[in-house]
N, C-alpha and C positions, 0 to 999 in steps of 0.2 A: 505689557512689558515692551513690545516692539516700539511704541512711540517714545519711550524713555531711551531705548538704545539709539533710535534715530536722532534724538536731540544730542546725545553724547557724541555720536559720529560727526554730526554737523558742527558741534562746538570745536572739534579737533581739526577741522578742515581749514587750511590757510587760505582757501579760495572762497570761503563763505558758503552760501546756500548753493546746492547743485542746480543744474538747469532743468530738473524735473518739475513739471507743472504742479502747482500747489494742490490741485484736485487729486493727485496721485500720492501725496504724502500722508498716507493713512494705511491701516492694515487692510489688505485685500487678498484675494485668491489669485495668484499669478497665472492660474490656468483659465481665468475668465477670458472670453473672446476679445475683449478690448485690449488685452496685453498680448497681441499677436505680432506678426512679422512687422507690420507698419510701426507699431509702438517701439519695437526694439531698434528699428532703423533710426529712430530719433536720438540714439545715444552713441557716443564715441567709445565708451567702455562700460561694461556691466560688472558690478561687484555683487556676488551671490553669497548669502549666508542664511539660506533657507533651512528649515528644520525637518524636512522629509525628503527622501530619495526621489520620489515621483516628481516633486516640484523641481528638484535640482536637475533631473534628467530633462524635464520640459524646458527649463531655461537654457540648458546646454544645447539642446536641439535648435532652439530659436536663435541663439548666438551663432551657431554653425550655419544656419540657413541665411542669416543676414551678414555674415562675415564680421561680426562684432567680437572683439576680444573679451574674454570673461576671466575674472578673478574668482575662483572657487574657494570658499573658506568654510571651515566647519570645526566642530569640537567633538570630542568624546571624553567625557569626564573632565579631567584637568588638562588634557592634551588638545592642542589646537594646531591647525595647519591652514595654509593658504598657498595656492599655486595658480599660475596663469594658464589659460587655455586659448590657443589661437589656431584657427583652421589652417591646416597645411603646415603648421610649424611645431605644435606640441600635440600630445595625445589629448583626446577629449575626456569628459567626465566618465563616459560609458566605455571607453576603449580598453581600460584595464580594470578588471574587477578588484575590489579591495581584498587584501589578505584576510584570511579567517582570524577572528579575534581569539586570543588565548586567555585574556582576562577581560573582565567587564567592569565598567565604572559602577560603583555602588548605587549611584543615583538612577541607574537603569534597571536594577534588579528589584523585582516586585517581591515583597515579603509576605 
């Protein structure tokens, strides 16, 4: 599914392909050592739409360590959100815990 989403995002970009090296345009684990501080220093902006909290926290910490702005995006059921994170300017991903959910998307409930 991720390669399909990547193609869609790239097709919407007025700037064409991103500056990301071709060898990294595939599904990978963001926690691999090769995606460390030096890797993140190669970007001017990081856009995050990962599917688990541990990976989101990892990217958040790397962006804070490198001073790179982060756009954090996610969904819960039919609801979506995106917000900027910039060291010293806004709260980071881990600064404010999310409010307790009162309802749960049907797609997350196991029957």
